[in-house]
KOLMI-582269 format. One record per residue (C-alpha): residue number from 1; x, y, z; residue in one letter. Coordinates in Angstrom, 3 decimals. Example, Ala and Ser with C-alpha at 12.3 -4.5 7.8 and 13.67 -1.06 7.14 Angstrom:
BEGIN
     k          x          y          z   r
     1     12.300     -4.500      7.800   A
     2     13.670     -1.060      7.140   S
This chain:
BEGIN
     k          x          y          z   r
     1    169.345    167.170   -131.923   M
     2    171.810    164.308   -131.381   S
     3    171.365    161.675   -128.639   I
     4    174.415    162.985   -126.906   F
     5    173.444    166.604   -126.944   F
     6    169.974    165.922   -125.602   R
     7    171.556    164.039   -122.672   K
     8    174.116    166.748   -122.095   F
     9    171.345    169.324   -122.003   K
    10    169.395    167.434   -119.387   I
    11    172.536    167.424   -117.339   L
    12    172.834    171.195   -117.540   I
    13    169.132    171.544   -116.496   L
    14    169.679    169.313   -113.486   L
    15    171.934    171.960   -111.917   F
    16    168.940    174.340   -111.669   S
    17    167.218    171.645   -109.654   F
    18    170.151    171.094   -107.326   L
    19    170.798    174.847   -106.927   A
    20    167.187    175.448   -105.776   N
    21    166.982    177.685   -102.730   P
    22    163.295    177.242   -102.244   A
    23    163.290    177.359    -98.516   F
    24    160.370    178.799    -96.551   S
    25    160.508    182.348    -95.220   Q
    26    161.183    182.386    -91.420   Y
    27    162.837    185.199    -89.439   N
    28    166.074    186.742    -90.779   P
    29    168.249    184.699    -88.332   E
    30    166.804    181.263    -89.474   I
    31    166.850    182.348    -93.066   N
    32    170.516    183.164    -92.708   A
    33    171.191    179.717    -91.244   L
    34    169.364    177.916    -94.029   I
    35    171.170    179.963    -96.635   K
    36    174.512    178.907    -95.149   N
    37    173.624    175.319    -95.224   V
    38    172.456    175.589    -98.847   R
    39    175.643    177.129    -99.994   E
    40    177.771    174.604    -98.030   A
    41    175.757    171.794    -99.967   S
    42    177.428    172.909   -103.181   Y
    43    180.871    172.163   -101.932   Q
    44    182.359    169.226    -99.825   D
    45    180.571    166.962    -97.402   S
    46    182.904    168.185    -94.445   A
    47    181.763    171.773    -94.663   R
    48    178.119    170.837    -95.218   L
    49    178.032    168.531    -92.144   F
    50    179.736    171.156    -89.900   K
    51    177.576    174.063    -91.084   T
    52    174.464    171.926    -90.934   A
    53    175.008    170.527    -87.351   E
    54    175.752    174.007    -86.170   E
    55    172.573    175.343    -87.687   S
    56    170.286    172.442    -86.526   K
    57    170.957    172.865    -82.914   S
    58    170.035    176.567    -83.199   K
    59    166.993    175.795    -85.230   I
    60    165.695    173.072    -82.874   A
    61    165.564    175.753    -80.067   N
    62    163.926    178.409    -82.229   S
    63    160.217    178.997    -82.859   E
    64    160.727    177.353    -86.390   F
    65    161.993    173.790    -85.585   P
    66    160.429    172.585    -88.912   Q
    67    163.327    174.383    -90.817   A
    68    165.526    171.255    -89.969   N
    69    163.423    169.531    -92.557   A
    70    164.975    171.852    -95.189   E
    71    168.495    170.959    -93.893   I
    72    167.746    167.402    -94.523   L
    73    166.628    168.285    -98.075   I
    74    169.931    170.084    -98.696   F
    75    171.819    166.941    -97.482   Y
    76    169.912    165.014   -100.080   G
    77    170.746    167.537   -102.676   N
    78    174.386    167.232   -102.001   Y
    79    174.353    163.502   -102.278   F
    80    172.207    163.818   -105.369   F
    81    174.769    166.167   -106.750   Y
    82    177.709    163.641   -106.127   V
    83    175.496    160.688   -107.579   R
    84    175.149    158.935   -104.279   K
    85    171.487    158.394   -105.080   M
    86    170.394    156.046   -102.282   E
    87    171.916    158.251    -99.702   T
    88    170.080    161.200   -101.313   A
    89    166.826    159.284   -101.174   R
    90    167.258    158.385    -97.465   S
    91    167.769    162.177    -96.610   Y
    92    164.653    163.128    -98.616   Y
    93    162.685    160.557    -96.790   E
    94    163.995    161.802    -93.321   K
    95    162.960    165.321    -94.496   A
    96    159.469    164.079    -95.295   L
    97    159.142    162.485    -91.903   T
    98    160.340    165.601    -90.167   E
    99    158.038    167.847    -92.240   A
   100    155.041    165.573    -91.390   E
   101    156.001    165.723    -87.675   K
   102    155.407    169.455    -87.771   F
   103    152.447    169.353    -90.241   K
   104    154.431    171.776    -92.625   S
   105    152.467    171.274    -95.922   D
   106    154.956    173.149    -97.832   H
   107    157.952    171.168    -96.721   L
   108    155.905    167.782    -96.940   I
   109    155.251    168.737   -100.638   Q
   110    158.942    169.747   -101.243   L
   111    160.348    166.402    -99.806   A
   112    157.808    164.597   -102.103   K
   113    159.044    166.555   -105.037   I
   114    162.631    165.488   -104.423   R
   115    161.587    161.823   -104.016   L
   116    159.682    161.964   -107.360   A
   117    162.722    163.470   -109.115   F
   118    164.888    160.750   -107.583   Y
   119    162.719    158.243   -109.374   E
   120    163.233    160.092   -112.637   F
   121    167.023    159.863   -112.120   E
   122    166.715    156.173   -111.295   Q
   123    165.111    155.602   -114.762   G
   124    161.472    155.693   -113.836   N
   125    160.390    158.802   -115.761   P
   126    156.656    157.751   -116.083   A
   127    156.269    157.157   -112.331   Q
   128    158.123    160.458   -111.683   A
   129    155.964    162.329   -114.129   E
   130    152.699    160.938   -112.625   E
   131    153.764    161.956   -109.082   E
   132    154.996    165.351   -110.218   L
   133    151.602    166.136   -111.854   L
   134    149.712    165.131   -108.798   Q
   135    151.846    167.423   -106.641   L
   136    151.467    170.194   -109.140   L
   137    147.780    169.917   -108.890   A
   138    148.061    169.966   -105.051   G
   139    150.463    173.020   -105.012   A
   140    148.222    175.002   -107.248   K
   141    145.120    174.188   -105.174   K
   142    146.923    175.404   -101.952   T
   143    148.393    178.308   -103.953   K
   144    151.972    177.395   -102.875   D
   145    153.758    179.329   -105.621   N
   146    157.347    178.209   -104.608   L
   147    156.529    174.484   -105.082   N
   148    154.362    175.308   -108.197   T
   149    157.397    176.897   -109.859   A
   150    159.702    174.037   -108.731   E
   151    157.331    171.493   -110.158   L
   152    156.857    173.362   -113.551   L
   153    160.687    173.341   -113.814   N
   154    161.108    169.696   -113.127   L
   155    158.209    168.543   -115.239   L
   156    159.848    170.575   -118.039   G
   157    163.027    168.397   -117.502   I
   158    161.063    165.209   -117.568   V
   159    159.230    166.343   -120.747   K
   160    162.494    167.287   -122.414   E
   161    163.915    163.925   -121.676   D
   162    160.958    162.484   -123.598   K
   163    161.678    164.982   -126.391   N
   164    158.169    166.595   -125.979   E
   165    159.459    169.991   -126.837   M
   166    155.936    171.690   -127.254   K
   167    154.936    170.619   -123.657   E
   168    158.313    171.780   -122.406   V
   169    157.849    175.224   -123.926   A
   170    154.274    175.531   -122.287   K
   171    155.666    174.584   -118.877   L
   172    158.603    176.989   -119.093   Y
   173    156.400    179.851   -120.294   I
   174    153.900    179.195   -117.532   E
   175    156.739    179.087   -115.033   G
   176    158.064    182.419   -116.276   T
   177    154.615    184.047   -115.974   D
   178    154.103    182.670   -112.466   L
   179    157.497    183.524   -111.150   S
   180    157.520    187.043   -112.619   E
   181    153.930    187.828   -111.511   T
   182    154.621    186.710   -107.899   N
   183    158.225    188.167   -107.795   H
   184    159.857    184.750   -107.338   L
   185    163.176    186.148   -108.666   D
   186    165.200    182.956   -108.428   Y
   187    162.685    180.976   -110.529   Y
   188    162.329    183.905   -112.924   S
   189    166.095    183.350   -113.582   G
   190    165.825    179.704   -113.848   V
   191    162.933    179.763   -116.251   F
   192    164.596    182.357   -118.481   R
   193    167.740    180.177   -118.489   N
   194    165.523    177.145   -119.583   N
   195    163.725    179.053   -122.217   L
   196    167.138    180.222   -123.676   G
   197    168.350    176.723   -123.772   L
   198    165.238    175.606   -125.482   L
   199    165.500    178.243   -128.098   R
   200    169.211    177.771   -128.557   Y
   201    168.575    174.040   -129.386   A
   202    165.968    175.104   -132.053   T
   203    168.390    177.697   -133.570   G
   204    166.517    180.824   -132.221   Q
   205    169.825    182.265   -131.075   N
   206    168.720    185.987   -130.731   D
   207    165.811    185.065   -128.664   K
   208    167.945    182.677   -126.640   A
   209    170.313    185.455   -125.915   Q
   210    167.553    187.789   -124.742   E
   211    166.339    184.958   -122.303   D
   212    169.764    184.314   -121.002   F
   213    170.630    188.026   -120.442   E
   214    167.312    188.560   -118.604   K
   215    167.980    185.550   -116.453   G
   216    171.508    186.680   -115.700   L
   217    170.267    190.092   -114.638   Q
   218    168.013    188.468   -112.137   T
   219    170.633    186.209   -110.876   A
   220    172.995    189.189   -110.290   I
   221    170.180    191.062   -108.659   K
   222    169.576    188.432   -106.016   I
   223    173.217    187.696   -105.727   N
   224    172.900    184.058   -106.667   D
   225    176.394    183.370   -108.126   Q
   226    175.753    179.773   -108.931   R
   227    172.706    180.449   -111.131   L
   228    174.708    183.266   -112.731   A
   229    177.460    180.866   -113.420   S
   230    175.204    178.414   -115.155   H
   231    173.650    181.132   -117.241   I
   232    177.154    182.428   -118.284   R
   233    178.002    178.933   -119.405   L
   234    175.041    178.916   -121.775   N
   235    175.690    182.343   -122.954   L
   236    179.203    181.006   -123.768   C
   237    177.713    178.239   -125.963   M
   238    175.498    180.871   -127.651   L
   239    178.281    183.346   -128.283   F
   240    180.443    180.576   -129.866   I
   241    177.570    179.609   -132.201   A
   242    177.497    183.413   -133.141   K
   243    181.379    183.476   -133.576   N
   244    181.580    186.045   -130.771   K
   245    184.661    184.381   -129.075   F
   246    185.710    187.159   -126.880   D
   247    182.209    187.269   -125.197   E
   248    182.294    183.509   -125.110   A
   249    185.621    183.383   -123.287   R
   250    184.689    186.151   -120.889   S
   251    181.563    184.313   -119.662   N
   252    183.374    181.051   -119.623   F
   253    186.191    182.302   -117.508   N
   254    183.748    183.822   -114.934   E
   255    181.678    180.527   -114.730   A
   256    184.894    178.443   -114.411   L
   257    186.353    180.810   -111.747   S
   258    183.150    180.332   -109.616   Y
   259    183.180    176.579   -109.890   S
   260    186.960    176.192   -109.166   R
   261    186.649    178.775   -106.160   K
   262    183.875    176.691   -104.584   N
   263    185.476    173.399   -105.395   N
   264    182.623    172.081   -107.554   L
   265    184.206    169.412   -109.675   P
   266    181.006    168.388   -111.548   I
   267    180.264    171.971   -112.464   E
   268    183.974    172.483   -113.585   V
   269    183.678    169.480   -115.816   S
   270    180.357    170.575   -117.130   V
   271    181.901    174.006   -117.836   S
   272    184.456    172.335   -120.033   Y
   273    181.733    170.070   -121.648   L
   274    179.597    173.087   -122.356   T
   275    182.432    174.865   -124.084   L
   276    183.465    171.737   -125.931   G
   277    179.856    171.109   -127.087   S
   278    179.566    174.741   -128.301   A
   279    182.774    174.434   -130.400   F
   280    181.608    171.115   -131.712   F
   281    178.230    172.570   -132.875   R
   282    180.250    175.482   -134.368   A
   283    182.449    173.015   -136.338   G
   284    185.630    173.731   -134.445   K
   285    186.395    170.154   -133.518   N
   286    190.015    170.493   -132.301   E
   287    188.947    173.093   -129.826   L
   288    185.907    171.008   -128.744   A
   289    188.184    167.989   -128.260   L
   290    190.548    169.812   -125.982   S
   291    187.791    170.940   -123.704   Y
   292    186.311    167.343   -123.620   Y
   293    189.727    166.045   -122.573   D
   294    189.720    168.570   -119.807   S
   295    186.400    167.430   -118.562   A
   296    187.234    163.840   -118.834   I
   297    190.298    164.449   -116.681   F
   298    188.275    165.836   -113.800   I
   299    185.471    163.290   -114.042   L
   300    188.048    160.488   -113.899   K
   301    189.806    162.172   -110.918   K
   302    186.575    162.355   -108.955   F
   303    185.155    159.003   -110.236   R
   304    181.989    160.517   -111.422   L
   305    181.159    157.546   -113.705   E
   306    177.808    158.443   -114.879   K
   307    178.932    161.840   -116.176   E
   308    182.246    160.359   -117.514   L
   309    180.300    157.824   -119.516   T
   310    178.436    160.654   -121.306   R
   311    181.631    162.601   -121.804   A
   312    183.205    159.689   -123.513   Y
   313    180.186    159.457   -125.819   G
   314    180.532    163.185   -126.626   G
   315    184.246    162.804   -127.359   K
   316    183.686    159.757   -129.568   A
   317    181.140    161.812   -131.479   E
   318    183.669    164.570   -132.144   I
   319    186.350    162.038   -133.207   L
   320    183.932    160.359   -135.561   F
   321    183.071    163.589   -137.146   Q
   322    186.774    164.299   -137.586   M
   323    187.249    160.970   -139.357   G
   324    189.360    159.535   -136.493   K
   325    187.368    156.319   -136.499   I
   326    190.105    154.224   -134.625   K
   327    190.437    156.657   -131.826   E
   328    186.594    157.113   -131.589   A
   329    186.284    153.253   -131.408   S
   330    188.728    153.125   -128.523   E
   331    186.842    155.861   -126.701   I
   332    183.459    154.172   -127.303   I
   333    184.817    150.985   -125.910   E
   334    185.582    152.897   -122.714   L
   335    181.967    154.192   -122.756   E
   336    180.778    150.500   -123.091   K
   337    182.819    149.450   -120.208   T
   338    181.520    152.136   -117.956   L
   339    177.953    151.585   -119.158   A
   340    178.238    147.924   -118.291   L
   341    179.656    148.788   -114.922   K
   342    176.930    151.337   -113.960   T
   343    174.146    149.203   -115.616   G
   344    173.073    152.215   -117.526   N
   345    171.192    150.749   -120.622   L
   346    170.711    154.143   -122.211   E
   347    174.476    154.730   -122.430   D
   348    174.937    151.133   -123.655   L
   349    172.333    151.666   -126.421   S
   350    174.278    154.713   -127.502   S
   351    177.444    152.642   -127.814   Y
   352    175.734    150.273   -130.222   Y
   353    174.203    153.051   -132.111   Y
   354    177.642    154.591   -132.541   F
   355    178.951    151.185   -133.643   Q
   356    176.217    150.902   -136.248   Y
   357    177.069    154.199   -137.713   R
   358    180.790    153.469   -137.741   K
   359    180.266    150.100   -139.552   N
   360    177.766    151.642   -141.792   Q
   361    180.283    154.314   -142.771   N
   362    182.913    151.588   -143.380   E
   363    180.427    149.658   -145.535   S
   364    180.393    146.707   -143.037   K
   365    176.755    146.287   -143.325   F
   366    176.510    142.912   -141.543   K
   367    178.200    144.323   -138.526   D
   368    176.114    147.484   -138.817   A
   369    172.941    145.355   -138.979   L
   370    173.985    143.553   -135.847   E
   371    174.957    146.627   -133.989   N
   372    171.671    148.323   -135.085   Y
   373    169.694    145.261   -133.963   L
   374    171.561    145.390   -130.548   S
   375    170.802    149.004   -130.298   Y
   376    166.997    148.314   -131.252   S
   377    166.854    145.456   -128.773   R
   378    168.277    147.679   -125.987   L
   379    165.799    150.321   -126.792   E
   380    162.950    147.816   -126.907   D
   381    164.105    146.340   -123.716   S
   382    164.261    149.759   -121.985   M
   383    160.789    150.432   -123.343   R
   384    159.654    146.865   -122.241   R
   385    161.200    147.489   -118.935   N
   386    159.583    150.697   -118.647   L
   387    156.345    149.338   -119.780   N
   388    156.678    146.409   -117.527   S
   389    157.441    148.656   -114.649   K
   390    154.556    150.811   -115.462   I
   391    152.357    147.684   -115.692   I
   392    153.637    146.375   -112.324   N
   393    153.340    149.724   -110.742   E
   394    149.694    150.002   -112.154   L
   395    148.919    146.421   -111.018   Q
   396    150.395    147.154   -107.602   G
   397    148.334    150.374   -107.389   K
   398    145.220    148.494   -108.555   Y
   399    145.733    145.705   -106.084   N
   400    146.309    148.283   -103.436   L
   401    143.197    150.127   -104.599   Q
   402    141.301    146.869   -104.631   K
   403    142.300    146.186   -101.059   K
   404    141.420    149.648   -100.045   Q
   405    137.976    149.237   -101.646   I
   406    137.510    146.045    -99.747   E
   407    138.777    147.623    -96.644   L
   408    136.482    150.639    -97.296   E
   409    133.515    148.144    -97.737   K
   410    134.451    146.362    -94.379   E
   411    134.729    149.760    -92.837   R
   412    131.451    150.989    -94.297   S
   413    129.756    147.711    -92.868   K
   414    131.482    148.288    -89.613   S
   415    130.355    151.915    -89.562   L
   416    126.892    150.966    -90.580   E
   417    126.688    148.499    -87.843   L
   418    128.249    150.880    -85.369   E
   419    125.679    153.551    -86.536   K
   420    122.835    151.081    -86.026   K
   421    124.221    150.340    -82.512   N
   422    124.424    153.870    -81.749   R
   423    121.003    154.586    -83.092   D
   424    119.667    151.740    -80.922   A
   425    121.429    153.098    -77.840   V
   426    120.356    156.593    -78.595   L
   427    116.688    155.420    -79.210   F
   428    116.860    153.598    -75.897   K
   429    118.221    156.660    -74.118   W
   430    115.560    158.832    -75.872   I
   431    112.915    156.421    -74.699   A
   432    114.307    156.286    -71.085   I
   433    114.584    160.090    -71.059   I
   434    111.170    160.546    -72.703   G
   435    109.720    158.148    -70.071   A
   436    111.359    159.976    -67.260   L
   437    110.320    163.401    -68.748   G
   438    106.776    162.107    -69.013   L
   439    106.929    160.767    -65.398   L
   440    108.280    164.076    -64.105   I
   441    105.558    166.085    -66.068   V
   442    102.843    163.771    -64.676   I
   443    104.332    164.056    -61.206   S
   444    104.580    167.770    -61.418   V
   445    100.888    167.920    -62.659   L
   446     99.702    165.736    -59.924   F
   447    101.755    167.761    -57.392   Y
   448    100.235    170.998    -58.728   F
   449     96.835    169.469    -58.682   R
   450     97.335    168.205    -55.212   Y
   451     98.648    171.437    -53.829   T
   452     95.921    173.210    -55.633   K
   453     93.264    171.124    -53.922   K
   454     95.101    171.605    -50.550   I
   455     95.200    175.243    -51.060   R
   456     91.490    175.240    -52.121   E
   457     90.643    173.175    -48.987   K
   458     92.695    175.487    -46.851   Q
   459     90.957    178.600    -48.379   E
   460     87.623    176.906    -47.891   A
   461     88.495    176.022    -44.389   F
   462     89.711    179.629    -43.716   S
   463     86.483    181.070    -45.120   R
   464     84.379    178.594    -43.101   L
   465     86.350    179.328    -39.996   L
   466     86.024    183.114    -40.447   I
   467     82.301    182.675    -41.163   E
   468     82.020    180.550    -37.917   K
   469     83.997    183.129    -36.016   I
   470     81.617    185.815    -37.221   E
   471     78.574    183.831    -36.429   E
   472     79.953    183.117    -32.972   E
   473     80.682    186.875    -32.560   R
   474     77.246    187.646    -33.558   K
   475     75.825    185.147    -31.150   R
   476     77.961    186.403    -28.252   I
   477     77.275    190.043    -29.254   S
   478     73.486    189.297    -29.189   M
   479     73.753    187.533    -25.831   D
   480     75.645    190.431    -24.408   L
   481     73.175    192.925    -25.837   H
   482     69.993    191.057    -25.349   D
   483     70.531    188.995    -22.269   D
   484     73.367    190.587    -20.122   I
   485     72.846    193.991    -21.290   G
   486     68.895    193.931    -20.605   Q
   487     69.614    192.110    -17.209   S
   488     72.062    194.898    -16.187   L
   489     69.443    197.480    -17.256   S
   490     66.767    195.892    -15.041   V
   491     69.132    195.746    -12.178   I
   492     70.091    199.491    -12.626   K
   493     66.274    200.368    -12.787   S
   494     65.671    198.618     -9.475   K
   495     68.714    200.319     -7.814   I
   496     67.516    203.567     -9.096   S
   497     64.061    203.069     -7.564   K
   498     65.525    201.944     -4.316   T
   499     68.389    204.355     -3.727   N
   500     67.405    207.306     -5.760   G
   501     68.859    208.781     -8.938   V
   502     72.540    209.081     -9.592   N
   503     73.785    207.008     -6.925   S
   504     77.339    205.842     -7.233   E
   505     76.255    202.150     -7.737   L
   506     73.879    203.259    -10.560   E
   507     76.639    205.258    -12.157   I
   508     79.120    202.354    -12.107   A
   509     76.474    200.011    -13.424   L
   510     75.714    202.342    -16.144   G
   511     79.352    202.282    -17.163   Q
   512     79.304    198.569    -17.191   V
   513     76.185    198.498    -19.432   I
   514     77.919    200.929    -21.825   E
   515     81.106    198.760    -21.883   Q
   516     78.968    195.633    -22.546   T
   517     77.219    197.362    -25.469   R
   518     80.622    198.481    -26.798   Q
   519     81.891    195.023    -26.712   I
   520     78.732    193.790    -28.269   S
   521     79.276    196.297    -31.089   R
   522     82.899    195.350    -31.478   D
   523     82.028    191.639    -31.623   L
   524     79.479    192.308    -34.388   F
   525     79.048    195.742    -35.949   P
   526     75.500    195.351    -36.855   A
   527     75.433    198.962    -37.628   Y
   528     77.647    198.536    -40.676   L
   529     74.670    197.730    -42.700   E
   530     72.757    200.617    -41.260   K
   531     75.397    203.398    -40.910   I
   532     77.841    202.195    -43.544   G
   533     81.707    201.453    -43.481   L
   534     82.868    204.960    -43.538   V
   535     80.860    205.968    -40.440   R
   536     81.857    202.812    -38.705   A
   537     85.610    203.465    -39.242   V
   538     85.036    207.028    -38.064   A
   539     83.427    205.789    -34.903   T
   540     86.259    203.388    -34.321   L
   541     88.828    206.063    -34.876   A
   542     87.035    208.395    -32.527   E
   543     86.851    205.742    -29.888   S
   544     90.575    204.937    -30.225   I
   545     91.507    208.539    -29.988   Q
   546     89.482    209.036    -26.867   N
   547     90.418    205.764    -25.172   V
   548     94.031    205.148    -26.281   A
   549     95.056    208.805    -26.836   G
   550     96.319    207.990    -30.348   I
   551     95.932    210.605    -33.032   E
   552     93.786    208.970    -35.829   C
   553     93.289    210.294    -39.330   S
   554     91.217    208.566    -42.101   Y
   555     90.345    209.131    -45.710   E
   556     87.889    206.725    -47.185   I
   557     86.240    206.992    -50.488   T
   558     82.401    206.752    -50.691   D
   559     82.731    204.106    -53.335   E
   560     83.285    201.489    -50.536   V
   561     79.666    201.822    -49.640   E
   562     78.730    200.072    -52.895   K
   563     80.640    196.922    -51.771   L
   564     78.842    193.860    -50.332   S
   565     78.286    193.584    -46.679   L
   566     80.766    190.565    -46.714   V
   567     83.492    192.732    -48.243   F
   568     82.777    195.714    -45.886   K
   569     82.752    193.318    -42.859   T
   570     86.203    191.948    -43.933   N
   571     87.558    195.418    -44.573   I
   572     86.341    196.561    -41.095   F
   573     87.780    193.438    -39.367   R
   574     91.152    194.064    -41.046   I
   575     91.135    197.710    -39.863   I
   576     90.159    196.550    -36.336   Q
   577     93.052    194.082    -36.272   E
   578     95.494    196.752    -37.435   C
   579     94.248    199.118    -34.780   V
   580     94.518    196.500    -32.104   N
   581     97.997    195.598    -33.051   N
   582     99.001    199.302    -32.996   T
   583     97.526    199.689    -29.574   I
   584     98.928    196.549    -28.118   K
   585    102.441    196.567    -29.727   H
   586    103.383    199.671    -31.625   A
   587    103.609    202.470    -28.897   E
   588    102.415    204.729    -31.612   A
   589    101.439    208.329    -31.301   S
   590     99.414    208.413    -34.609   A
   591     97.901    206.235    -37.233   L
   592     96.391    206.738    -40.634   K
   593     93.720    204.797    -42.443   I
   594     93.186    205.468    -46.186   Q
   595     90.925    203.588    -48.789   I
   596     91.015    204.993    -52.256   E
   597     89.841    203.710    -55.819   K
   598     91.837    203.831    -58.923   R
   599     89.736    202.392    -61.808   G
   600     88.319    199.006    -60.807   E
   601     90.893    198.534    -58.008   E
   602     90.536    199.480    -54.290   F
   603     93.548    200.204    -52.255   K
   604     93.522    200.048    -48.373   L
   605     96.421    201.695    -46.679   L
   606     97.101    201.431    -42.861   F
   607    100.162    203.149    -41.409   Q
   608    101.289    203.964    -37.815   D
   609    104.222    205.858    -36.284   S
   610    105.133    203.085    -34.031   G
   611    108.289    201.051    -33.425   K
   612    107.508    198.732    -36.284   G
   613    107.782    194.899    -36.606   M
   614    111.331    193.972    -36.067   K
   615    110.450    190.752    -34.372   D
   616    109.684    188.123    -37.024   V
   617    107.429    186.034    -34.803   K
   618    105.259    189.068    -34.062   T
   619    105.097    189.782    -37.798   S
   620    103.895    186.314    -38.511   S
   621    101.321    186.137    -35.664   G
   622     97.676    185.042    -35.691   L
   623     96.372    188.649    -36.262   G
   624     98.322    188.964    -39.562   L
   625     97.470    185.493    -40.586   L
   626     93.734    186.316    -40.123   S
   627     94.102    189.484    -42.155   M
   628     95.743    187.496    -44.879   Q
   629     93.093    184.957    -44.947   E
   630     90.338    187.727    -45.208   R
   631     92.293    189.257    -48.134   V
   632     92.464    185.959    -49.892   K
   633     88.618    185.693    -49.471   M
   634     88.448    188.972    -51.280   M
   635     90.904    187.601    -53.985   K
   636     93.194    190.613    -53.244   G
   637     96.882    191.178    -52.436   S
   638     98.405    191.785    -48.955   F
   639    101.711    193.652    -48.520   T
   640    103.526    194.296    -45.347   L
   641    106.121    196.928    -46.177   D
   642    109.288    196.269    -44.098   K
   643    111.663    198.523    -45.952   K
   644    111.261    201.252    -43.272   N
   645    110.232    198.947    -40.477   S
   646    111.830    201.187    -37.847   D
   647    109.455    204.184    -38.776   K
   648    106.304    202.118    -38.039   G
   649    103.980    199.593    -39.832   V
   650    102.697    200.040    -43.355   K
   651    100.061    197.669    -44.723   I
   652     98.783    197.934    -48.291   I
   653     95.726    195.769    -49.470   I
   654     94.429    195.799    -52.896   K
   655     91.307    194.186    -54.297   F
   656     88.466    194.676    -56.948   T
   657     84.772    195.046    -56.586   A
   658     84.401    192.353    -59.326   S
   659     85.724    189.622    -56.843   A
   660     82.609    190.101    -54.553   Q
   661     80.414    187.136    -53.949   P
């Protein structure tokens, strides 16, 4: 493959890069706006800016404001297309900033892809390749199929520029599989077109035609006229090589019609260059020359100097092959002038290479040697510049990495110190919290211990008080029975002897004696031990029924008689207190006393039909407190049921025989 044809093929491949519609999928309205901007970017700047500004305002107010980053990318594509490379770069950088603002990973990556390819076009293929490979790894990791396809395409162009055709084929085949598996129709067409060019360059014309036709079918299917136009140009070259001029002319006319209709000067010129190159390869130099002249006319008109330089080189090659050395020399001088103006060393080296071939052909070996040495020096210079640039880039990256390592070390020290400080503060707070916790625990323990002792003292005092009350009752009872009772009996006897039997005074005195004995029994029921708790309660109930007129019922298990005298006394006193409260406060017509045993537990139930305990003060009086204290002495539970307080008093006491002293 000649130097010129390789450069020309790269130029053709660039159009698939610039035609890329790989915008994200939003809603139909935003997709339509993005598509309009993309199509405007193929034409003139006036239409592009008008369409883009109208779309930007609508996008900014939509739910997809990040889509404006894609518009900035299309701006960049347009200026890339017209070879205003710095302007293109600035728009790609703006797109990157906009994408980062909205944290859109796909658009961030796409903007970086454009910037990497900008480096390739600026003569930094090594840097571009490194960045594109890194981006490819990232796109595959995130499963971003659109950007993966884009990167495979661009890496293929970079590798083709290095003439690494085996690697190019791998990339294009991988891209074809990816796009067809994931239904990326546009990229499917692009990769089929690229594979066709690759096979055409290596003489595999039938397979190239198959790839071109598959790519064209896809382009027509998705209605991408620009991609279809590019593929038709390539089919045109192929049909010329196969001497199928009618088919070549048909495809050429359709491609040229699209480029003219959409006012695409570069693509019109490339159409002519494509056809001229095809005729040149087919040995039809006159036809090739006429198409090159048409392309040169358009490129000169629009001052597309980089493409014009390469067109001059192609024309000189044709003239040289035709033996028109003088005319070829004049054209190659024009190439040299433009190469010096644009500063493109690659085009300048092709000038010296052409001069070397010309002088060698004319047997001017001294001049041929000088030209070849100039060509060789330029090639070496480009390699040195490239190597120097690579070295400088690597040195810069190394210095940056070194600084980052140093910063990382400082950051690590700072983080370690900060961690130590945090640990110290944390330990301090843990110690403080631990000490406070321990102090609280100790305080709580002391409090519980103190309250327990207070409670024990209160219980002991209550027991002692009750014991003393019982002792005092016993003493008063004995005094009433033994002293006052006996004295009254003696007085009654004397009255009886003096006044006779059954005098009124004797009868009244007898009643007083009986009341005294009853009070004595109430104060200290000594007969509990003799007659038992059941009969004592029965006697009490009978007395209440006779005296107070309250209907009394009782049901007491005989098991209570097995309890100790202390327990029976407490139970009797509790019943007495309940009865007294009913007589004094309840206005009841009936009461019930029940003692039953379930397992090891005794249950005492007292219930009356009175007005209940609505008054809180009454319900917390001395009588209830004394009952509760007696229950505590028995280690039982005391419950005053207030749920139905308007239906009378209900008291439930539970205790076990095992709690007896």
